[in-house]
C-alpha positions, 0 to 999 in steps of 0.5 A: 528528472526532478520537479524542479526541472519541470518548474523551470520548463513548464512552471504553470503545468499542474503537479497535483490536483485534489479530486475532491476540492479541485485545488491545483498546485503547479510545479512552480508552486510545488518547487517553491513550497519544497524549497521553503520546507527544506529551508525550514528544516535546516533552520531547525538544525536538522542535517543530512541523514536526519529523520522526519515524521509526517502524519497527514491526511491526503492533501496537497501539502503532503508532496511539498513536505516530502519533496522538501525532505528529499531535497534536504537529504533526510529520511522521511517517515510517512505515518498512517493518520489512522493510527492511535496516538500510542502507535504514532508515538512508537514509530516516532520513537523507533525511527529516531525522528526529530520532528513531526508534522501532522494534520490538525484534522486528526484532533484529539489524537494530537493531544494524546501524543507523548513524544517530545520531538519538535511538533507542527500542525498542518492547520490550526490546532491548539497548543501546536505551532502552525507549519504555515506560519513557520514557513511563511518567512522562509526563502523559496530558493534551494538550500546550499547542501541539497542532496537526495533523501529517501523514504523510511516506511513502516509496515502496516502491522497486519501481523504484529508491531510495525517495522521500519524498512530502512535503505541507505540514502542514494549513492547518487546525491543528485536530486535528479539521479536515476530511479529504478522506479522510474525505469519500471514505470516507463518500461513495464507500466506505460507511464510517460512524460506528462501522464495523468495519474489517479491516486486513490489510496492514502499517500502514507502508503508505500506504492501511492507515495512512491508512484506519485513521486515517480509521476512528478519526476516524469512531469506529469499530473497527479490527481489525488483523492482525499478519500476513495469512493468508487463512483468518484474514481470513475468520474475523475478518470472521465473528467481528467482523461486519466491514463495511468492509475494504481489500485488494490483489489478492494477498489476493483471489488467496490467498483464492481458492486456498483449498479451496472447503470452507474458503471456505464455512466463514465467513459474510462477509455483514456486509461492505458495502464491500471496498475495493481498490487498490495494483494493478489487479486481474485481470478473472477474479479480480475476477469471482470475488470478486464472485461470492463476496462480492457487489457490495461490491468498490470499487476506487480508483486513487491513490498516496501522492502524493495528486495524483488519485483514481479510484473504481469500484463493483462495478456499474460495474466489471461494465460496464467490466471492467478499468477503475479508474474515474473521477476523484473528485479531479483530472481524468484526462489521457492524454498522449503523449510530448509531454505532449499529451492523446490522444483516448479509447481511445488509450494513453499516460501517465496524468496528473492535472490539478488534484490536490493539489500534492506534492514528492519530498523532496530530489529536485527533478529527480524532482518536476519530472519528475512534471509535464508542460508543463501542470502535470499530474502522473503517477505513471508509469503507462500507460493509457487512457480510454473515451468515459465517462472510465473509466480502464484501466491498461496497466502502469507505463512503467518495466516495459515490455519492448521485445523486437524493437522491440515494446512489451510490458506484463507486467501482462497476462501476469501477470494471466493467470498468476495465474488458473491453478490451480497458480500462487500468484504470477507476475512477468514481466520483460525480461531481456537477449537478444542477438537481441531486445534483451529477451526475456520472462521469467515468474518463477512461484511455484507453489502446490506447489513440487514441481510445478515443472518442465518439465511445468508449464512446458508446461502454463503455455505451452499455457494462455497461448497460448489468450489471448495473441499469440505475441510475449507468451509468455514465452521462459523460465519460472523457478520460485521458492518465493517472489517479492519482493512487498511485503506491500501487494501490490506487486512488487519487479520492480527486484530481479528485473530487476537479477538477471537483467541482473547474471547476463548482465553476469557471463557477458559 
């Protein structure tokens, strides 16, 4: 299916509802607006296979633009609205985008952009043409050469410069052609025609954007949160009787930290499927969520690259705690440093065999490094599988700390720290150490910054020693009022690590 089909069959059905403002966009309005943008794209000389960039806050126009670009056969690049001007310039240049549409609310950042491509503002921004004005006289009928386009999304840059993941335009040019994500949504995650879906995350990220577009293919309603707030999310589930949703573990942590009287205030019994991904969920957090919401949590492991996909239901997770599931797309392979598969319960690099082909745009070296000698591809994660094929992730290989010759994976320590009642968030990194090579450092965001100090350090150390061996206990605990975490849940560990290594270099 496609939104244009639903615009014909149920034109007044809500396609989008903004969680904060309550603004409603019907399927008829979405269809006409996407047609106007496709007409505008063609009028600007962009043809099938060209690239366009969008740097927007969560707003209803987001879908009008991506569906317009999709039906014009473009590659559409969704850029984080939290990036600096230099970072946005880099992505525009690297992607080859011929046009940029940006939210006027980004203000000064827009004035700092150096890119010379055609630029339009969503809203009013001095010196930028208004997109609304440009679209006002465009016809709301389909362009003559419609064909399906595809997203070209960039990695979040947690370990280095972001890279664009480029896949070919769909072989089937039909707008309503088959889609593997629709099949997964219906077959594994319980999405249905006309479902009501809550999207609490930024739309510029792969999972929220793609799952929302899946819901539109199914003729459902997407409830979009302008910005995540744990209590507001619960209120929206109750208000709109949300039955499907998509989360990241940090969302769960923040909702569980709400006072019990607040959590119990909202009826979330309408939820039939709470999909989560982006990072492995700490076992105690997921246990608490299943106790609260019931066995509706459905987890997957995948990447923007689309090279593989695992899935696990609540029922299977309760008997395989910590697993991210078995492969639904591709075959999971755990490999040693030589690229050969290792036996079950042996830790190694996680590869997928037989997944979708992909490349990193303008980076053949990184594309080559993602594959081993068998042609299997990896996202850079480390883990192991059990005898039944359930995958357990250890961490990203690039995050591993080597202290005194011992390999330490931060994820285990972070997963424990966030379960402490006084901790809102935590990151564990390796900092330079003359004796050990690297020392384990925990950077902790307390729920109450006023509690940061030696007493809390002692309490956290005692808490960790109940579960971790001595070598994993951080030798240093620092406190921050906020960690550099991407709104989708990914942690910018590179920024923290670079900061600590730069400090050491400055002292040398």
